[in-house]
KESE-265815 format. One line per 8 residues: number of its first residue (from 1); for each residue x, y, z of C-alpha. Coordinates in nm, 2 decimals, m for minus. Example, Ala and Ser with C-alpha at 12.3 -4.5 7.8 and 13.67 -1.06 7.14 Angstrom:
! KESE-265815
1	1.23,m0.45,0.78 | 1.37,m0.11,0.71 .
END
This chain:
! KESE-265815
1	0.00,0.00,0.00 | 0.16,0.33,m0.11 | 0.11,0.65,0.06 | 0.15,0.98,m0.14 | 0.16,1.32,0.01 | m0.05,1.56,m0.20 | m0.03,1.91,m0.06 | m0.16,1.91,0.30 .
9	m0.35,1.58,0.27 | m0.26,1.22,0.26 | m0.42,0.97,0.02 | m0.41,0.60,0.00 | m0.35,0.40,m0.31 | m0.50,0.05,m0.28 | m0.33,m0.25,m0.44 | m0.47,m0.37,m0.78 .
17	m0.65,m0.66,m0.60 | m0.87,m0.41,m0.43 | m0.96,m0.22,m0.75 | m0.65,0.02,m0.77 | m0.66,0.39,m0.79 | m0.72,0.64,m0.50 | m0.97,0.51,m0.25 | m1.24,0.71,m0.08 .
25	m1.17,0.80,0.29 | m1.40,0.52,0.41 | m1.18,0.26,0.23 | m0.86,0.36,0.40 | m0.76,0.06,0.60 | m0.49,m0.20,0.57 | m0.62,m0.54,0.44 | m0.50,m0.85,0.62 .
33	m0.31,m1.13,0.44 | m0.61,m1.37,0.49 | m0.98,m1.34,0.50 | m1.03,m1.36,0.87 | m1.21,m1.19,1.16 | m0.97,m0.89,1.16 | m1.05,m0.80,0.80 | m1.42,m0.85,0.86 .
41	m1.41,m0.63,1.17 | m1.25,m0.36,0.96 | m1.52,m0.40,0.69 | m1.79,m0.37,0.96 | m1.63,m0.05,1.10 | m1.66,0.12,0.76 | m2.02,0.02,0.70 | m2.34,0.13,0.86 .
49	m2.63,m0.06,1.00 | m2.77,m0.16,1.34 | m2.59,m0.40,1.58 | m2.80,m0.69,1.45 | m2.71,m0.60,1.09 | m2.34,m0.59,1.16 | m2.36,m0.92,1.34 | m2.54,m1.08,1.05 .
57	m2.28,m0.94,0.81 | m2.00,m1.07,1.02 | m2.15,m1.41,1.05 | m2.21,m1.43,0.67 | m1.86,m1.32,0.58 | m1.69,m1.55,0.82 | m1.89,m1.85,0.69 | m1.80,m1.74,0.33 .
65	m1.43,m1.72,0.40 | m1.43,m2.06,0.59 | m1.62,m2.23,0.31 | m1.38,m2.10,0.05 | m1.07,m2.21,0.24 | m1.17,m2.53,0.41 | m1.43,m2.68,0.18 | m1.36,m2.55,m0.17 .
73	m0.98,m2.51,m0.12 | m0.98,m2.16,m0.27 | m0.70,m1.97,m0.10 | m0.73,m1.59,m0.14 | m0.56,m1.32,0.06 | m0.86,m1.09,0.11 | m1.20,m1.00,m0.01 | m1.02,m0.77,m0.25 .
81	m0.88,m1.08,m0.43 | m1.21,m1.25,m0.51 | m1.29,m1.34,m0.86 | m1.61,m1.43,m1.04 | m1.53,m1.80,m1.05 | m1.48,m1.80,m0.66 | m1.83,m1.65,m0.61 | m1.99,m1.88,m0.86 .
89	m1.84,m2.19,m0.70 | m1.95,m2.08,m0.35 | m2.31,m2.03,m0.47 | m2.32,m2.36,m0.64 | m2.19,m2.54,m0.33 | m2.42,m2.36,m0.09 | m2.73,m2.43,m0.31 | m2.63,m2.79,m0.31 .
97	m2.65,m2.79,0.07 | m3.02,m2.69,0.05 | m2.98,m2.32,0.12 | m3.27,m2.12,m0.02 | m3.24,m1.85,m0.29 | m3.37,m1.59,m0.05 | m3.09,m1.66,0.20 | m2.83,m1.66,m0.08 .
105	m2.96,m1.32,m0.20 | m2.90,m1.18,0.15 | m2.55,m1.33,0.16 | m2.46,m1.19,m0.17 | m2.58,m0.84,m0.06 | m2.35,m0.86,0.24 | m2.06,m0.98,0.02 | m2.11,m0.69,m0.22 .
113	m2.09,m0.45,0.07 | m1.75,m0.60,0.16 | m1.63,m0.57,m0.19 | m1.73,m0.20,m0.21 | m1.55,m0.13,0.12 | m1.24,m0.28,m0.05 | m1.28,m0.03,m0.33 | m1.41,m0.28,m0.58 .
121	m1.74,m0.11,m0.66 | m1.71,m0.20,m1.03 | m1.67,m0.57,m0.95 | m1.95,m0.57,m0.69 | m2.19,m0.43,m0.96 | m2.06,m0.66,m1.23 | m2.36,m0.83,m1.41 | m2.17,m1.16,m1.42 .
129	m2.22,m1.19,m1.04 | m2.57,m1.05,m1.03 | m2.84,m1.26,m0.86 | m2.98,m1.35,m1.20 | m2.65,m1.45,m1.35 | m2.55,m1.68,m1.07 | m2.89,m1.85,m1.06 | m3.05,m1.70,m0.75 .
137	m3.26,m1.43,m0.92 | m3.60,m1.57,m0.83 | m3.69,m1.60,m0.46 | m4.01,m1.57,m0.27 | m4.06,m1.32,0.01 | m4.37,m1.49,0.13 | m4.37,m1.57,0.50 | m4.28,m1.92,0.61 .
145	m4.44,m1.93,0.95 | m4.78,m2.11,0.98 | m4.96,m2.03,1.30 | m5.17,m2.30,1.48 | m5.54,m2.23,1.51 | m5.63,m2.04,1.82 | m5.76,m2.35,2.02 | m5.44,m2.55,1.95 .
153	m5.22,m2.25,2.01 | m5.37,m2.18,2.36 | m5.35,m2.55,2.44 | m4.98,m2.56,2.36 | m4.90,m2.24,2.54 | m5.09,m2.37,2.85 | m4.87,m2.69,2.85 | m4.54,m2.50,2.89 .
161	m4.40,m2.61,3.22 | m4.20,m2.30,3.31 | m4.44,m2.02,3.43 | m4.20,m1.74,3.32 | m4.16,m1.88,2.97 | m4.54,m1.94,2.95 | m4.60,m1.57,3.05 | m4.35,m1.45,2.78 .
169	m4.52,m1.67,2.52 | m4.86,m1.51,2.61 | m4.71,m1.16,2.58 | m4.57,m1.25,2.24 | m4.91,m1.39,2.13 | m5.13,m1.11,2.27 | m4.91,m0.81,2.20 | m4.73,m0.92,1.87 .
177	m4.39,m0.91,2.03 | m4.07,m1.05,1.89 | m3.89,m1.31,2.11 | m3.64,m1.07,2.26 | m3.90,m0.81,2.32 | m4.10,m1.06,2.53 | m3.80,m1.18,2.72 | m3.68,m0.83,2.80 .
185	m4.03,m0.70,2.88 | m3.98,m0.71,3.26 | m3.87,m0.35,3.28 | m4.17,m0.23,3.08 | m4.47,m0.43,3.22 | m4.58,m0.17,3.48 | m4.56,0.11,3.21 | m4.75,m0.10,2.96 .
193	m5.03,m0.17,3.21 | m5.07,0.21,3.27 | m5.06,0.28,2.90 | m5.32,0.01,2.83 | m5.55,0.13,3.10 | m5.53,0.50,3.00 | m5.49,0.56,2.63 | m5.43,0.22,2.48 .
201	m5.11,0.31,2.30 | m4.81,0.10,2.42 | m4.45,0.19,2.36 | m4.21,m0.10,2.30 | m3.85,m0.02,2.37 | m3.64,m0.31,2.50 | m3.53,m0.58,2.25 | m3.67,m0.41,1.94 .
209	m3.50,m0.47,1.60 | m3.23,m0.22,1.55 | m3.31,m0.05,1.88 | m3.60,0.13,1.71 | m3.89,0.19,1.95 | m4.25,0.16,1.82 | m4.60,0.24,1.94 | m4.87,m0.02,1.92 .
217	m5.24,0.07,1.90 | m5.45,m0.16,2.11 | m5.77,0.05,2.08 | m5.92,m0.19,1.82 | m6.16,m0.48,1.89 | m6.06,m0.69,2.19 | m5.69,m0.61,2.16 | m5.67,m0.41,2.47 .
225	m5.85,m0.66,2.69 | m5.63,m0.96,2.58 | m5.31,m0.75,2.62 | m5.40,m0.64,2.97 | m5.46,m1.01,3.07 | m5.12,m1.11,2.93 | m4.94,m0.82,3.10 | m5.12,m0.89,3.43 .
233	m5.02,m1.25,3.41 | m4.66,m1.17,3.36 | m4.66,m0.92,3.65 | m4.80,m1.19,3.88 | m4.53,m1.44,3.77 | m4.26,m1.18,3.85 | m4.38,m1.15,4.20 | m4.25,m1.50,4.26 .
241	m3.93,m1.48,4.05 | m3.69,m1.21,3.92 | m3.70,m1.29,3.55 | m3.95,m1.44,3.30 | m3.67,m1.65,3.14 | m3.39,m1.70,3.38 | m3.04,m1.72,3.23 | m2.69,m1.57,3.27 .
249	m2.71,m1.40,2.93 | m2.97,m1.28,2.67 | m2.85,m1.54,2.43 | m2.89,m1.81,2.69 | m3.24,m1.69,2.77 | m3.33,m1.70,2.40 | m3.21,m2.05,2.37 | m3.40,m2.16,2.67 .
257	m3.71,m1.99,2.55 | m3.69,m2.16,2.21 | m3.62,m2.50,2.38 | m3.92,m2.47,2.60 | m4.15,m2.37,2.32 | m4.01,m2.64,2.09 | m4.09,m2.90,2.35 | m4.46,m2.83,2.32 .
265	m4.46,m2.81,1.94 | m4.35,m2.45,1.85 | m4.08,m2.54,1.61 | m4.01,m2.52,1.23 | m4.29,m2.33,1.05 | m4.47,m2.31,1.39 | m4.17,m2.17,1.58 | m4.21,m1.89,1.84 .
273	m4.23,m1.62,1.57 | m4.56,m1.78,1.46 | m4.71,m1.63,1.77 | m4.63,m1.28,1.64 | m4.78,m1.38,1.31 | m5.09,m1.50,1.47 | m5.14,m1.17,1.66 | m5.07,m0.98,1.33 .
281	m5.35,m1.17,1.16 | m5.60,m1.09,1.45 | m5.48,m0.73,1.45 | m5.53,m0.70,1.08 | m5.90,m0.81,1.10 | m5.95,m0.58,1.39 | m5.82,m0.29,1.18 | m6.04,m0.40,0.89 .
289	m6.35,m0.37,1.12 | m6.24,m0.03,1.25 | m6.18,0.11,0.90 | m6.49,m0.05,0.74 | m6.30,m0.30,0.53 | m6.04,m0.05,0.40 | m5.76,m0.30,0.32 | m5.49,m0.05,0.23 .
297	m5.54,0.15,0.55 | m5.56,m0.16,0.76 | m5.23,m0.29,0.62 | m5.06,0.04,0.69 | m5.19,0.04,1.05 | m5.07,m0.32,1.10 | m4.73,m0.23,0.95 | m4.70,0.05,1.21 .
305	m4.80,m0.18,1.49 | m4.54,m0.43,1.39 | m4.27,m0.17,1.37 | m4.21,m0.18,0.99 | m4.34,0.17,0.91 | m4.66,0.27,0.73 | m4.52,0.20,0.38 | m4.46,m0.17,0.43 .
313	m4.82,m0.29,0.40 | m4.75,m0.52,0.10 | m4.45,m0.67,0.29 | m4.67,m0.74,0.60 | m4.93,m0.90,0.38 | m4.67,m1.14,0.23 | m4.49,m1.22,0.55 | m4.76,m1.22,0.82 .
321	m5.09,m1.28,0.64 | m4.99,m1.52,0.36 | m5.03,m1.83,0.57 | m5.33,m1.71,0.77 | m5.50,m1.98,0.98 | m5.80,m1.74,1.04 .
END
């Protein structure tokens, strides 16, 4: 890597393997000799995104590097040395392992981000490694979770042996929470109860995706009544124990929660996230009634309740309503 003094500033000329030429300020970092965690950490430092986004990118890039070296015997110094053939072989191998096109599309998006950070924008945008060219152009965004019917769902939740996990599952089902939101709800329960009993607008803060708080409207149909019952149940459980899902870490709590729910049948397409999908379906029909069957308005309101913004109605229909059991 050559450094040239131009006037009062310093510029960095990347090696040809990273695209050559003078790099933008965000690309000024020294690449390691091998694709490893150090290089990936540097890539993450020069890209945006929430903590979860960065963790996902790191996991994908580490798995990509490991597959190339250990499985495909492709030895490259850095992401800046990648060639079209390397990416094609990786995609072919991964598809043979049963990985879906949608997952591969996400992986390729993260890989292109790494290439751009290395100064290889032209290569990242090359049509020869576009999703269509490498055979992953078509992929469905339809939801894969299939909720149980309400009777079976209540029966399975009621059979959970751990009272704290059962309370968290009821919160997830009656308030449309994500798993981490339900597990970390202990600091918000008293506030939620006050909000439900006063104006019916509940603010979800802890455990949200990307740390973005959202406000959920429970002033439709029986949403407020069922949410109050779920919150009250969780508060009563916490009078006997300090946490809903006891563990030394959040990751451990998530694993325990998933194990407990899987033990009563919430796994695969009916995993814990299906509880959020089930609530979303109920909430959509409640909004339909409130808006006199205005589907577009109902989808926008549902999208806001789920934390996706008012412009993601079509996405919510595909992901949460596609496999409706109602």
